[in-house]
All heavy atoms as an XYZ file, in Angstrom:
931
protein
N     -17.981    -18.801     17.022
C     -17.107    -18.248     16.004
C     -17.130    -19.116     14.737
O     -17.050    -18.597     13.646
C     -15.681    -18.110     16.551
C     -14.697    -17.508     15.573
S     -15.123    -15.887     14.897
C     -14.884    -14.853     16.282
N     -17.237    -20.417     14.950
C     -17.259    -21.338     13.809
C     -18.399    -20.986     12.847
O     -18.206    -20.993     11.627
C     -17.385    -22.779     14.298
C     -17.331    -23.781     13.203
N     -16.163    -24.075     12.531
C     -18.305    -24.540     12.628
C     -16.414    -24.978     11.595
N     -17.705    -25.278     11.645
N     -19.568    -20.658     13.385
C     -20.722    -20.303     12.550
C     -20.454    -19.030     11.747
O     -20.823    -18.949     10.570
C     -21.972    -20.105     13.411
C     -22.441    -21.394     14.059
O     -22.069    -22.482     13.567
O     -23.178    -21.311     15.058
N     -19.812    -18.068     12.384
C     -19.505    -16.806     11.699
C     -18.544    -17.059     10.543
O     -18.736    -16.531      9.448
C     -18.917    -15.776     12.690
C     -19.971    -15.395     13.730
C     -18.410    -14.539     11.963
C     -19.443    -14.601     14.897
N     -17.535    -17.868     10.779
C     -16.557    -18.177      9.730
C     -17.228    -18.918      8.574
O     -16.958    -18.633      7.405
C     -15.367    -18.984     10.294
C     -14.632    -18.195     11.366
C     -14.418    -19.404      9.185
C     -14.101    -16.848     10.929
N     -18.101    -19.852      8.900
C     -18.823    -20.581      7.847
C     -19.682    -19.622      7.020
O     -19.739    -19.720      5.794
C     -19.672    -21.707      8.437
C     -18.865    -22.900      8.867
C     -17.974    -23.466      7.760
O     -18.451    -23.673      6.630
O     -16.777    -23.685      8.049
N     -20.332    -18.691      7.690
C     -21.129    -17.682      6.968
C     -20.230    -16.821      6.098
O     -20.577    -16.495      4.962
C     -21.913    -16.814      7.959
C     -23.071    -17.533      8.604
C     -23.787    -16.611      9.583
C     -24.942    -17.334     10.258
N     -25.631    -16.464     11.230
N     -19.089    -16.447      6.633
C     -18.138    -15.641      5.871
C     -17.664    -16.406      4.637
O     -17.572    -15.836      3.549
C     -16.957    -15.252      6.755
C     -15.922    -14.316      6.157
C     -16.547    -13.001      5.726
C     -14.810    -14.064      7.162
N     -17.384    -17.675      4.802
C     -16.960    -18.507      3.671
C     -18.036    -18.579      2.593
O     -17.731    -18.739      1.413
C     -16.603    -19.919      4.143
C     -15.302    -19.987      4.898
C     -14.987    -21.406      5.347
C     -13.657    -21.479      6.075
N     -13.321    -22.853      6.479
N     -19.289    -18.413      3.008
C     -20.404    -18.441      2.063
C     -20.774    -17.046      1.547
O     -21.794    -16.883      0.883
C     -21.625    -19.108      2.704
C     -21.401    -20.587      2.928
O     -20.821    -21.268      2.094
N     -21.855    -21.082      4.066
N     -19.942    -16.045      1.884
C     -20.153    -14.700      1.358
C     -21.124    -13.836      2.129
O     -21.594    -12.816      1.612
N     -21.417    -14.178      3.349
C     -22.357    -13.419      4.175
C     -21.708    -12.110      4.629
O     -20.733    -12.110      5.386
C     -22.774    -14.259      5.382
C     -23.880    -13.619      6.212
O     -23.924    -12.383      6.296
O     -24.688    -14.378      6.778
N     -22.265    -10.994      4.171
C     -21.728     -9.669      4.499
C     -21.813     -9.383      5.998
O     -20.915     -8.762      6.561
C     -22.477     -8.568      3.704
C     -22.244     -8.735      2.202
C     -22.065     -7.174      4.149
C     -20.810     -8.563      1.776
N     -22.873     -9.816      6.648
C     -23.002     -9.555      8.086
C     -21.881    -10.257      8.867
O     -21.381     -9.717      9.853
C     -24.376     -9.983      8.605
O     -24.558    -11.378      8.468
N     -21.456    -11.424      8.411
C     -20.337    -12.123      9.056
C     -19.042    -11.343      8.848
O     -18.219    -11.243      9.761
C     -20.209    -13.538      8.502
N     -18.874    -10.786      7.669
C     -17.693     -9.970      7.374
C     -17.645     -8.761      8.315
O     -16.593     -8.435      8.864
C     -17.732     -9.527      5.909
C     -16.468     -8.893      5.432
C     -15.393     -9.670      5.029
C     -16.342     -7.514      5.382
C     -14.216     -9.090      4.590
C     -15.163     -6.926      4.943
C     -14.106     -7.717      4.542
N     -18.780     -8.127      8.513
C     -18.854     -6.979      9.427
C     -18.490     -7.375     10.856
O     -17.799     -6.635     11.549
C     -20.245     -6.357      9.385
C     -20.542     -5.622      8.106
C     -21.954     -5.061      8.115
C     -22.275     -4.400      6.784
N     -23.672     -3.907      6.745
N     -18.952     -8.536     11.272
C     -18.637     -9.009     12.627
C     -17.132     -9.231     12.774
O     -16.530     -8.799     13.768
C     -19.423    -10.299     12.954
C     -20.912     -9.988     13.083
C     -18.888    -10.954     14.228
C     -21.806    -11.212     13.128
N     -16.527     -9.871     11.794
C     -15.078    -10.103     11.833
C     -14.341     -8.761     11.854
O     -13.379     -8.584     12.601
C     -14.622    -10.970     10.638
C     -15.241    -12.364     10.710
C     -13.107    -11.041     10.548
C     -14.845    -13.172     11.926
N     -14.814     -7.814     11.063
C     -14.194     -6.484     11.054
C     -14.279     -5.844     12.444
O     -13.283     -5.336     12.949
C     -14.852     -5.582     10.002
C     -14.200     -4.233      9.932
C     -13.069     -4.032      9.151
C     -14.675     -3.164     10.686
C     -12.439     -2.798      9.112
C     -14.052     -1.933     10.653
C     -12.935     -1.757      9.865
O     -12.311     -0.542      9.832
N     -15.448     -5.870     13.026
C     -15.634     -5.262     14.347
C     -14.774     -5.944     15.415
O     -14.239     -5.287     16.304
C     -17.102     -5.299     14.749
C     -17.954     -4.348     13.932
C     -19.451     -4.529     14.157
O     -19.846     -5.304     15.062
O     -20.218     -3.915     13.421
N     -14.630     -7.242     15.315
C     -13.860     -7.983     16.314
C     -12.349     -7.804     16.172
O     -11.630     -7.791     17.173
C     -14.194     -9.481     16.235
C     -15.576     -9.906     16.706
C     -15.814    -11.378     16.393
C     -15.732     -9.644     18.205
N     -11.860     -7.682     14.941
C     -10.414     -7.781     14.732
C      -9.747     -6.573     14.073
O      -8.523     -6.528     14.004
C     -10.101     -9.037     13.906
C     -10.468    -10.301     14.622
C     -11.587    -11.033     14.256
C      -9.707    -10.757     15.701
C     -11.933    -12.198     14.929
C     -10.040    -11.914     16.383
C     -11.161    -12.627     15.985
O     -11.497    -13.770     16.655
N     -10.483     -5.590     13.622
C      -9.853     -4.480     12.901
C      -8.866     -3.702     13.775
O      -7.796     -3.298     13.300
C     -10.895     -3.537     12.307
O     -11.688     -2.957     13.323
N      -9.177     -3.511     15.049
C      -8.261     -2.780     15.932
C      -6.965     -3.562     16.155
O      -5.878     -2.980     16.178
C      -8.936     -2.451     17.265
C     -10.001     -1.393     17.127
C     -10.664     -1.081     18.448
C     -11.770     -0.059     18.229
N     -12.524      0.200     19.456
N      -7.088     -4.854     16.314
C      -5.899     -5.707     16.498
C      -5.030     -5.660     15.237
O      -3.801     -5.537     15.319
C      -6.345     -7.140     16.804
C      -5.225     -8.112     16.983
C      -4.564     -7.939     18.319
C      -3.622     -9.080     18.600
N      -3.033     -8.987     19.905
N      -5.651     -5.768     14.082
C      -4.927     -5.723     12.809
C      -4.252     -4.360     12.645
O      -3.093     -4.284     12.236
C      -5.882     -6.027     11.639
C      -6.317     -7.489     11.702
C      -5.248     -5.690     10.294
C      -7.468     -7.835     10.783
N      -4.960     -3.298     13.004
C      -4.397     -1.953     12.934
C      -3.175     -1.848     13.856
O      -2.143     -1.282     13.455
C      -5.455     -0.923     13.328
C      -4.968      0.493     13.299
C      -4.807      1.177     12.098
C      -4.661      1.151     14.478
C      -4.360      2.485     12.081
C      -4.211      2.458     14.472
C      -4.055      3.133     13.262
N      -3.262     -2.402     15.040
C      -2.141     -2.356     15.986
C      -0.905     -3.055     15.426
O       0.208     -2.538     15.534
C      -2.533     -3.004     17.311
O      -3.554     -2.282     17.920
N      -1.110     -4.219     14.838
C       0.012     -4.944     14.225
C       0.621     -4.100     13.110
O       1.842     -3.950     13.014
C      -0.451     -6.314     13.673
C       0.633     -6.969     12.842
C      -0.873     -7.222     14.819
N      -0.234     -3.520     12.284
C       0.243     -2.719     11.163
C       1.012     -1.476     11.620
O       2.037     -1.127     11.041
C      -0.930     -2.318     10.272
N       0.541     -0.840     12.683
C       1.249      0.339     13.217
C       2.607     -0.063     13.776
O       3.598      0.655     13.590
C       0.398      1.064     14.287
C       1.222      2.073     15.055
C      -0.789      1.759     13.643
N       2.670     -1.193     14.451
C       3.953     -1.652     14.987
C       4.989     -1.856     13.881
O       6.162     -1.552     14.058
C       3.777     -2.955     15.769
C       3.140     -2.821     17.141
C       2.837     -4.203     17.725
C       4.038     -2.041     18.088
N       4.547     -2.356     12.737
C       5.475     -2.617     11.634
C       5.780     -1.347     10.853
O       6.942     -1.041     10.572
C       4.912     -3.700     10.689
C       5.802     -3.884      9.472
C       4.743     -5.014     11.431
N       4.750     -0.583     10.507
C       4.942      0.581      9.627
C       5.336      1.849     10.376
O       5.931      2.742      9.792
C       3.661      0.884      8.834
O       2.614      1.275      9.744
C       3.237     -0.292      7.983
N       4.947      1.927     11.635
C       5.155      3.133     12.447
C       4.508      4.366     11.802
O       5.002      5.487     11.923
C       6.625      3.388     12.714
C       7.311      2.215     13.378
C       8.485      2.655     14.207
N       9.226      1.553     14.755
C       8.871      0.842     15.821
N       7.756      1.097     16.422
N       9.634     -0.130     16.272
N       3.398      4.117     11.103
C       2.693      5.180     10.393
C       1.207      4.813     10.367
O       0.833      3.800      9.770
C       3.251      5.294      8.968
C       2.645      6.422      8.173
O       1.400      6.555      8.171
O       3.398      7.158      7.516
N       0.377      5.643     10.993
C      -1.042      5.314     11.091
C      -1.739      5.302      9.736
O      -2.621      4.489      9.503
C      -1.748      6.272     12.052
C      -1.368      6.020     13.492
C      -2.164      6.852     14.475
O      -3.033      7.651     14.053
O      -1.918      6.693     15.687
N      -1.342      6.200      8.839
C      -1.978      6.209      7.505
C      -1.651      4.936      6.734
O      -2.522      4.342      6.109
C      -1.573      7.445      6.713
C      -2.236      8.721      7.236
C      -1.959      9.914      6.369
N      -0.518     10.096      6.229
C       0.064     10.565      5.141
N      -0.631     10.901      4.095
N       1.372     10.721      5.088
N      -0.392      4.528      6.782
C      -0.022      3.273      6.128
C      -0.721      2.091      6.791
O      -1.158      1.155      6.110
C       1.494      3.062      6.167
C       2.340      3.947      5.270
C       3.824      3.671      5.500
C       1.986      3.743      3.815
N      -0.846      2.144      8.095
C      -1.516      1.069      8.828
C      -2.982      0.961      8.412
O      -3.515     -0.143      8.295
C      -1.386      1.294     10.329
N      -3.631      2.089      8.182
C      -5.024      2.067      7.712
C      -5.113      1.382      6.351
O      -6.045      0.605      6.102
C      -5.583      3.481      7.640
C      -5.815      4.105      8.999
C      -6.120      5.591      8.945
O      -6.154      6.174      7.834
O      -6.331      6.175     10.017
N      -4.150      1.651      5.489
C      -4.110      0.975      4.182
C      -3.925     -0.527      4.355
O      -4.540     -1.328      3.658
C      -2.978      1.530      3.312
C      -3.213      2.969      2.870
O      -4.370      3.440      2.951
O      -2.237      3.619      2.446
N      -3.068     -0.888      5.292
C      -2.819     -2.306      5.565
C      -4.104     -2.985      6.023
O      -4.433     -4.086      5.561
C      -1.691     -2.491      6.606
C      -1.620     -3.934      7.091
C      -0.357     -2.046      6.032
N      -4.854     -2.337      6.904
C      -6.112     -2.916      7.396
C      -7.046     -3.188      6.217
O      -7.628     -4.274      6.117
C      -6.792     -2.001      8.439
C      -8.198     -2.493      8.778
C      -5.948     -1.907      9.698
N      -7.161     -2.237      5.316
C      -8.025     -2.442      4.144
C      -7.543     -3.633      3.318
O      -8.345     -4.473      2.901
C      -8.050     -1.189      3.280
C      -8.803     -0.047      3.900
C      -8.795      1.189      3.027
O      -8.355      1.164      1.890
N      -9.293      2.286      3.564
N      -6.251     -3.691      3.084
C      -5.701     -4.784      2.284
C      -5.884     -6.135      2.975
O      -6.128     -7.148      2.314
C      -4.231     -4.527      1.979
C      -4.036     -3.385      0.997
C      -2.590     -3.196      0.595
O      -1.870     -4.208      0.481
O      -2.188     -2.051      0.388
N      -5.766     -6.139      4.284
C      -5.963     -7.387      5.036
C      -7.391     -7.884      4.874
O      -7.619     -9.074      4.625
C      -5.614     -7.205      6.527
C      -6.109     -8.381      7.354
C      -4.114     -7.026      6.693
N      -8.354     -6.988      4.962
C      -9.740     -7.435      4.839
C     -10.086     -7.858      3.411
O     -10.916     -8.754      3.215
C     -10.710     -6.401      5.413
C     -10.812     -6.544      6.899
C     -10.019     -5.788      7.739
C     -11.655     -7.491      7.459
C     -10.073     -5.958      9.118
C     -11.726     -7.676      8.834
C     -10.930     -6.904      9.666
N      -9.434     -7.286      2.439
C      -9.584     -7.783      1.064
C      -9.014     -9.200      0.985
O      -9.635    -10.106      0.417
C      -8.885     -6.845      0.063
C      -9.648     -5.524     -0.027
C      -8.761     -7.504     -1.313
C      -8.913     -4.430     -0.780
N      -7.841     -9.396      1.570
C      -7.192    -10.711      1.570
C      -8.032    -11.740      2.327
O      -8.155    -12.884      1.894
C      -5.800    -10.594      2.187
C      -5.009    -11.859      2.190
C      -4.620    -12.295      0.805
C      -3.295    -11.710      0.410
N      -2.839    -12.186     -0.890
N      -8.620    -11.337      3.442
C      -9.476    -12.250      4.204
C     -10.612    -12.749      3.319
O     -10.914    -13.940      3.285
C     -10.044    -11.554      5.457
C      -8.940    -11.298      6.478
C     -11.174    -12.373      6.068
C      -9.362    -10.357      7.581
N     -11.222    -11.833      2.619
C     -12.336    -12.200      1.752
C     -11.892    -13.199      0.675
O     -12.632    -14.106      0.328
C     -12.928    -10.940      1.121
C     -14.339    -11.147      0.661
O     -15.116    -11.833      1.298
N     -14.672    -10.558     -0.466
N     -10.669    -13.035      0.180
C     -10.153    -13.923     -0.868
C      -9.705    -15.275     -0.316
O      -9.823    -16.288     -0.986
C      -8.952    -13.268     -1.563
C      -9.285    -12.020     -2.340
C      -8.031    -11.276     -2.816
O      -6.902    -11.674     -2.435
O      -8.186    -10.301     -3.559
N      -9.158    -15.292      0.898
C      -8.480    -16.486      1.425
C      -9.205    -17.199      2.560
O      -8.671    -18.169      3.099
C      -7.072    -16.105      1.915
C      -6.207    -15.403      0.900
C      -5.799    -16.314     -0.211
C      -4.864    -15.587     -1.166
N      -4.495    -16.377     -2.295
N     -10.387    -16.754      2.936
C     -11.060    -17.322      4.109
C     -11.286    -18.824      3.965
O     -11.283    -19.549      4.963
C     -12.388    -16.584      4.417
C     -12.938    -16.993      5.775
C     -13.411    -16.801      3.321
C     -12.078    -16.626      6.945
N     -11.438    -19.301      2.766
C     -11.671    -20.743      2.587
C     -10.455    -21.572      2.986
O     -10.575    -22.768      3.235
C     -12.051    -21.069      1.129
O     -11.026    -20.591      0.259
C     -13.381    -20.426      0.758
N      -9.288    -20.949      3.077
C      -8.068    -21.656      3.477
C      -7.919    -21.806      4.986
O      -7.044    -22.520      5.455
C      -6.836    -20.944      2.928
C      -6.760    -20.986      1.428
C      -5.489    -20.372      0.959
N      -5.422    -20.372     -0.489
C      -4.416    -19.886     -1.165
N      -3.391    -19.345     -0.537
N      -4.430    -19.921     -2.473
N      -8.759    -21.097      5.737
C      -8.689    -21.175      7.197
C      -9.350    -22.464      7.652
O     -10.563    -22.633      7.569
C      -9.381    -19.967      7.833
C      -9.415    -19.937      9.357
C      -8.002    -19.867      9.930
C     -10.256    -18.783      9.844
N      -8.536    -23.393      8.118
C      -9.048    -24.692      8.549
C      -9.380    -24.720     10.045
O     -10.371    -25.298     10.452
C      -8.028    -25.796      8.247
C      -7.788    -25.946      6.761
O      -8.755    -25.784      5.990
O      -6.637    -26.222      6.375
N      -8.536    -24.097     10.842
C      -8.695    -24.136     12.293
C      -9.242    -22.789     12.776
O      -8.491    -21.826     12.934
C      -7.342    -24.444     12.946
C      -7.440    -24.624     14.445
O      -8.548    -24.479     15.007
O      -6.391    -24.904     15.055
N     -10.533    -22.734     12.991
C     -11.204    -21.495     13.385
C     -10.640    -20.938     14.685
O     -10.593    -19.726     14.888
C     -12.729    -21.723     13.489
C     -13.430    -20.492     14.010
C     -13.288    -22.141     12.145
N     -10.151    -21.802     15.558
C      -9.598    -21.335     16.831
C      -8.327    -20.501     16.625
O      -7.900    -19.794     17.526
C      -9.311    -22.514     17.764
O      -8.245    -23.285     17.258
N      -7.734    -20.576     15.441
C      -6.499    -19.839     15.143
C      -6.752    -18.579     14.311
O      -5.820    -18.012     13.746
C      -5.528    -20.749     14.390
C      -5.197    -22.042     15.073
C      -4.024    -22.008     16.009
N      -2.861    -21.440     15.360
C      -1.991    -20.641     15.989
N      -2.140    -20.370     17.247
N      -0.961    -20.139     15.349
N      -8.003    -18.126     14.239
C      -8.316    -16.998     13.368
C      -7.530    -15.741     13.730
O      -7.037    -15.043     12.862
C      -9.832    -16.694     13.298
C     -10.060    -15.618     12.214
C     -10.389    -16.298     14.640
C     -11.467    -15.451     11.783
N      -7.383    -15.463     15.014
C      -6.654    -14.250     15.403
C      -5.196    -14.329     14.966
O      -4.656    -13.366     14.424
C      -6.748    -14.001     16.903
C      -6.134    -12.665     17.297
C      -6.416    -12.298     18.746
O      -7.314    -12.869     19.373
O      -5.713    -11.403     19.237
N      -4.564    -15.441     15.174
C      -3.171    -15.614     14.739
C      -3.072    -15.519     13.217
O      -2.137    -14.911     12.681
C      -2.637    -16.957     15.216
N      -4.034    -16.107     12.519
C      -4.069    -16.070     11.052
C      -4.193    -14.636     10.564
O      -3.450    -14.194      9.672
C      -5.238    -16.939     10.572
C      -5.381    -17.095      9.096
C      -4.564    -17.777      8.254
C      -6.441    -16.575      8.284
N      -5.049    -17.716      6.968
C      -6.202    -16.988      6.967
C      -7.569    -15.804      8.555
C      -7.047    -16.650      5.908
C      -8.417    -15.479      7.507
C      -8.152    -15.894      6.214
N      -5.098    -13.872     11.176
C      -5.295    -12.474     10.795
C      -4.066    -11.629     11.100
O      -3.666    -10.777     10.290
C      -6.519    -11.897     11.506
C      -7.864    -12.507     11.142
C      -8.958    -11.946     12.037
C      -8.181    -12.270      9.682
N      -3.453    -11.862     12.243
C      -2.248    -11.105     12.617
C      -1.098    -11.413     11.663
O      -0.317    -10.526     11.321
C      -1.864    -11.381     14.062
S      -2.985    -10.604     15.241
N      -0.986    -12.655     11.233
C       0.061    -13.026     10.278
C      -0.172    -12.339      8.937
O       0.754    -11.820      8.328
C       0.110    -14.552     10.121
C       1.064    -15.057      9.059
C       2.459    -14.479      9.116
N       3.195    -14.895     10.274
C       4.427    -14.445     10.556
N       5.040    -13.589      9.757
N       5.039    -14.854     11.631
N      -1.410    -12.310      8.492
C      -1.732    -11.602      7.241
C      -1.397    -10.122      7.392
O      -0.799     -9.510      6.500
C      -3.212    -11.792      6.853
C      -3.483    -13.251      6.480
C      -3.591    -10.884      5.687
C      -4.954    -13.575      6.293
N      -1.771     -9.529      8.520
C      -1.498     -8.111      8.766
C       0.001     -7.834      8.769
O       0.470     -6.866      8.159
C      -2.126     -7.675     10.091
N       0.747     -8.677      9.446
C       2.198     -8.510      9.503
C       2.799     -8.597      8.099
O       3.596     -7.745      7.694
C       2.799     -9.581     10.413
C       4.307     -9.520     10.477
C       4.933     -8.599     11.303
C       5.090    -10.362      9.692
C       6.320     -8.532     11.356
C       6.469    -10.292      9.740
C       7.079     -9.379     10.567
O       8.447     -9.300     10.604
N       2.411     -9.605      7.341
C       2.949     -9.770      5.985
C       2.578     -8.606      5.077
O       3.413     -8.123      4.306
C       2.463    -11.088      5.375
C       3.075    -12.298      6.036
O       4.082    -12.204      6.740
N       2.460    -13.444      5.848
N       1.340     -8.141      5.159
C       0.906     -6.998      4.340
C       1.670     -5.740      4.728
O       2.054     -4.949      3.872
C      -0.602     -6.764      4.483
C      -1.428     -7.686      3.676
C      -1.227     -7.393      2.200
C      -1.978     -8.373      1.351
N      -1.644     -8.233     -0.061
N       1.880     -5.538      6.013
C       2.618     -4.355      6.473
C       4.059     -4.393      5.967
O       4.597     -3.365      5.530
C       2.576     -4.262      7.988
N       4.669     -5.558      6.007
C       6.032     -5.702      5.463
C       6.033     -5.391      3.971
O       6.924     -4.684      3.475
C       6.581     -7.130      5.732
C       6.774     -7.364      7.225
C       7.862     -7.399      4.949
C       7.847     -6.528      7.879
N       5.030     -5.900      3.245
C       4.930     -5.610      1.805
C       4.808     -4.111      1.545
O       5.458     -3.577      0.648
C       3.721     -6.323      1.189
C       3.880     -7.822      1.106
O       5.020     -8.324      1.267
O       2.857     -8.503      0.890
N       3.976     -3.452      2.331
C       3.790     -2.003      2.178
C       5.114     -1.276      2.410
O       5.472     -0.371      1.667
C       2.688     -1.485      3.133
C       2.729      0.020      3.269
C       1.321     -1.942      2.654
N       5.845     -1.680      3.437
C       7.126     -1.036      3.728
C       8.143     -1.286      2.618
O       8.888     -0.385      2.242
C       7.677     -1.519      5.081
C       6.823     -1.099      6.259
S       6.522      0.681      6.352
C       8.171      1.257      6.718
N       8.173     -2.497      2.073
C       9.082     -2.797      0.960
C       8.752     -1.929     -0.244
O       9.640     -1.343     -0.859
C       8.975     -4.263      0.559
C       9.745     -5.192      1.411
C       9.746     -6.593      0.793
N      10.110     -7.554      1.784
C       9.421     -8.629      2.109
N       8.297     -8.915      1.480
N       9.833     -9.438      3.042
N       7.476     -1.877     -0.589
C       7.055     -1.078     -1.738
C       7.309      0.402     -1.515
O       7.686      1.119     -2.434
C       5.574     -1.320     -2.048
C       5.324     -2.709     -2.568
O       6.213     -3.352     -3.113
N       4.114     -3.196     -2.380
N       7.133      0.840     -0.286
C       7.373      2.253      0.035
C       8.860      2.577     -0.106
O       9.219      3.608     -0.644
C       6.906      2.538      1.450
C       7.011      3.989      1.821
C       6.296      4.244      3.142
N       6.287      5.640      3.428
C       6.840      6.184      4.499
N       7.420      5.423      5.395
N       6.792      7.482      4.698
N       9.727      1.688      0.353
C      11.165      1.968      0.259
C      11.611      1.965     -1.197
O      12.460      2.767     -1.582
C      11.977      0.973      1.087
O      11.883     -0.320      0.551
N      11.037      1.110     -2.034
C      11.370      1.129     -3.460
C      10.924      2.431     -4.090
O      11.629      3.024     -4.893
C      10.702     -0.047     -4.180
C      11.320     -1.374     -3.867
C      10.556     -2.491     -4.564
C      11.046     -3.852     -4.125
N      10.240     -4.938     -4.697
N       9.746      2.890     -3.706
C       9.209      4.137     -4.230
C      10.085      5.318     -3.820
O      10.369      6.199     -4.613
C       7.785      4.334     -3.713
O       7.309      5.607     -4.020
N      10.517      5.322     -2.569
C      11.370      6.398     -2.072
C      12.699      6.400     -2.822
O      13.188      7.442     -3.228
C      11.588      6.268     -0.544
C      12.673      7.202     -0.063
C      10.288      6.539      0.190
N      13.264      5.230     -3.045
C      14.526      5.154     -3.775
C      14.390      5.706     -5.174
O      15.243      6.448     -5.642
C      15.030      3.704     -3.822
C      15.536      3.122     -2.511
C      15.872      1.650     -2.692
C      16.744      3.887     -2.007
N      13.315      5.386     -5.850
C      13.104      5.888     -7.204
C      12.941      7.401     -7.205
O      13.501      8.087     -8.056
C      11.880      5.234     -7.839
S      12.127      3.503     -8.231
N      12.193      7.937     -6.252
C      12.018      9.382     -6.210
C      13.323     10.074     -5.832
O      13.604     11.164     -6.308
C      10.891      9.773     -5.255
O      11.229      9.445     -3.929
N      14.147      9.449     -4.993
C      15.451     10.022     -4.648
C      16.330     10.136     -5.887
O      17.005     11.138     -6.082
C      16.173      9.171     -3.605
C      15.535      9.264     -2.228
O      14.701     10.178     -2.023
O      15.861      8.435     -1.371
N      16.312      9.129     -6.720
C      17.124      9.155     -7.944
C      16.641     10.263     -8.857
O      17.444     10.991     -9.439
C      17.068      7.776     -8.660
C      17.677      7.852    -10.043
C      17.781      6.735     -7.820
N      15.336     10.438     -8.968
C      14.800     11.507     -9.824
C      15.227     12.878     -9.323
O      15.430     13.787    -10.107
C      13.278     11.407     -9.894
C      12.815     10.327    -10.821
C      11.311     10.401    -11.045
N      10.833      9.042    -11.059
C      10.033      8.492    -10.181
N       9.549      9.190     -9.192
N       9.678      7.240    -10.264
N      15.350     13.036     -8.021
C      15.776     14.320     -7.472
C      17.253     14.565     -7.740
O      17.674     15.690     -7.942
C      15.511     14.368     -5.965
C      14.041     14.455     -5.622
C      13.785     14.375     -4.131
O      14.752     14.473     -3.355
O      12.611     14.212     -3.751
N      18.037     13.511     -7.756
C      19.472     13.651     -7.969
C      19.785     13.948     -9.429
O      20.596     14.816     -9.742
C      20.215     12.375     -7.511
C      20.072     12.207     -6.005
C      21.681     12.414     -7.919
C      20.530     10.858     -5.488
N      19.137     13.213    -10.321
C      19.399     13.376    -11.746
C      18.325     14.254    -12.382
O      17.146     13.970    -12.257
C      19.402     12.013    -12.458
C      20.483     11.040    -12.042
C      20.276      9.721    -12.776
C      21.858     11.598    -12.360
N      18.701     15.302    -13.083
C      17.711     16.118    -13.774
C      17.042     15.296    -14.883
O      17.609     14.336    -15.383
C      18.523     17.267    -14.371
C      19.918     17.088    -13.933
C      20.043     15.789    -13.224
N      15.852     15.726    -15.264
C      15.089     14.991    -16.264
C      15.840     14.913    -17.587
O      15.917     13.869    -18.205
C      13.698     15.648    -16.467
C      12.947     14.961    -17.589
C      12.912     15.609    -15.170
N      16.432     16.007    -18.037
C      17.172     16.032    -19.299
C      18.662     15.876    -19.036
O      19.480     16.590    -19.579
C      16.893     17.325    -20.067
C      15.456     17.410    -20.513
O      14.864     16.399    -20.863
N      14.886     18.603    -20.488
N      19.002     14.954    -18.238
C      20.385     14.751    -17.833
C      21.215     14.195    -18.976
O      20.752     13.417    -19.801
C      20.427     13.786    -16.656
O      21.753     13.479    -16.328
N      22.462     14.601    -19.000
C      23.382     14.043    -19.991
C      23.987     12.744    -19.487
O      24.825     12.153    -20.152
C      24.487     15.058    -20.301
O      25.228     15.315    -19.129
N      23.561     12.330    -18.315
C      24.060     11.073    -17.761
C      23.259      9.938    -18.383
O      22.136      9.663    -18.008
C      23.938     11.053    -16.218
C      24.446      9.735    -15.677
C      24.672     12.219    -15.602
N      23.856      9.324    -19.372
C      23.251      8.174    -20.036
C      24.281      7.060    -20.049
O      25.485      7.320    -19.895
C      22.850      8.514    -21.486
O      24.039      8.820    -22.223
C      21.874      9.683    -21.543
N      23.871      5.840    -20.268
C      24.853      4.758    -20.331
C      25.908      4.999    -21.417
O      27.086      4.709    -21.224
C      24.004      3.527    -20.649
C      22.648      3.861    -20.137
C      22.505      5.344    -20.320
N      25.475      5.587    -22.530
C      26.413      5.850    -23.620
C      27.465      6.883    -23.212
O      28.656      6.714    -23.477
C      25.661      6.334    -24.874
C      24.757      5.296    -25.496
C      23.393      5.206    -24.808
O      23.027      6.103    -24.020
O      22.709      4.196    -25.037
N      27.013      7.967    -22.568
C      27.946      9.012    -22.145
C      28.914      8.501    -21.083
O      30.093      8.847    -21.091
C      27.191     10.231    -21.618
C      26.473     10.990    -22.709
O      26.713     10.771    -23.900
N      25.566     11.869    -22.332
N      28.420      7.669    -20.187
C      29.285      7.103    -19.152
C      30.343      6.212    -19.800
O      31.516      6.270    -19.463
C      28.471      6.310    -18.117
C      27.592      7.286    -17.299
C      29.367      5.504    -17.189
C      26.576      6.596    -16.411
N      29.937      5.407    -20.769
C      30.871      4.525    -21.470
C      31.928      5.350    -22.210
O      33.119      5.018    -22.182
C      30.130      3.606    -22.436
N      31.505      6.436    -22.861
C      32.454      7.282    -23.594
C      33.437      7.952    -22.651
O      34.624      8.048    -22.936
C      31.699      8.315    -24.438
C      31.021      7.657    -25.647
S      29.942      8.707    -26.655
C      30.712     10.273    -26.734
N      32.963      8.403    -21.509
C      33.844      9.014    -20.517
C      34.859      8.011    -19.992
O      36.031      8.337    -19.790
C      33.035      9.592    -19.344
C      32.301     10.857    -19.679
C      31.473     11.377    -18.506
O      31.757     10.985    -17.353
O      30.554     12.157    -18.741
N      34.439      6.789    -19.773
C      35.334      5.740    -19.286
C      36.378      5.375    -20.336
O      37.509      5.026    -20.000
C      34.554      4.499    -18.857
C      33.824      4.715    -17.555
O      34.190      5.582    -16.763
N      32.781      3.949    -17.321
N      36.032      5.456    -21.631
C      36.979      5.172    -22.700
C      38.071      6.241    -22.749
O      39.229      5.955    -23.057
C      36.270      5.099    -24.045
C      35.484      3.835    -24.239
C      34.728      3.815    -25.561
O      34.919      4.737    -26.383
O      33.949      2.871    -25.770
N      37.688      7.506    -22.462
C      38.639      8.609    -22.503
C      39.659      8.519    -21.379
O      40.730      9.101    -21.469
C      37.910      9.948    -22.435
C      37.062     10.219    -23.676
O      37.326      9.585    -24.736
O      36.133     11.041    -23.598
N      39.358      7.803    -20.321
C      40.264      7.747    -19.158
C      41.334      6.741    -19.320
O      41.602      5.905    -19.924
C      39.451      7.443    -17.891
C      38.559      8.586    -17.530
C      37.797      8.265    -16.273
C      36.827      9.404    -15.959
N      36.031      9.151    -14.825
């Protein structure tokens, strides 16, 4: 495994493919456990492998690669869920308030002054 990681650190595409084949299912499983959504989990897997390519030089202990990958997967899945919940909240607000709504900060302030 050490040789594969060294090749990966040097940009060897075949090493990247080997890591993908060995760990993509495990990463997908972690992502599904967090997101509970297979489509989101697939996105997480892609993001994890992008992150691996960027951060592989930081992996010092090759024997911990699986734990390192699972931690990246878990963190990415949490990020996806956070971003998804923010997106849902924004779309919920748009559904509640019409686009040409008279609800503006100025109108709210004027209404509060009248009370």
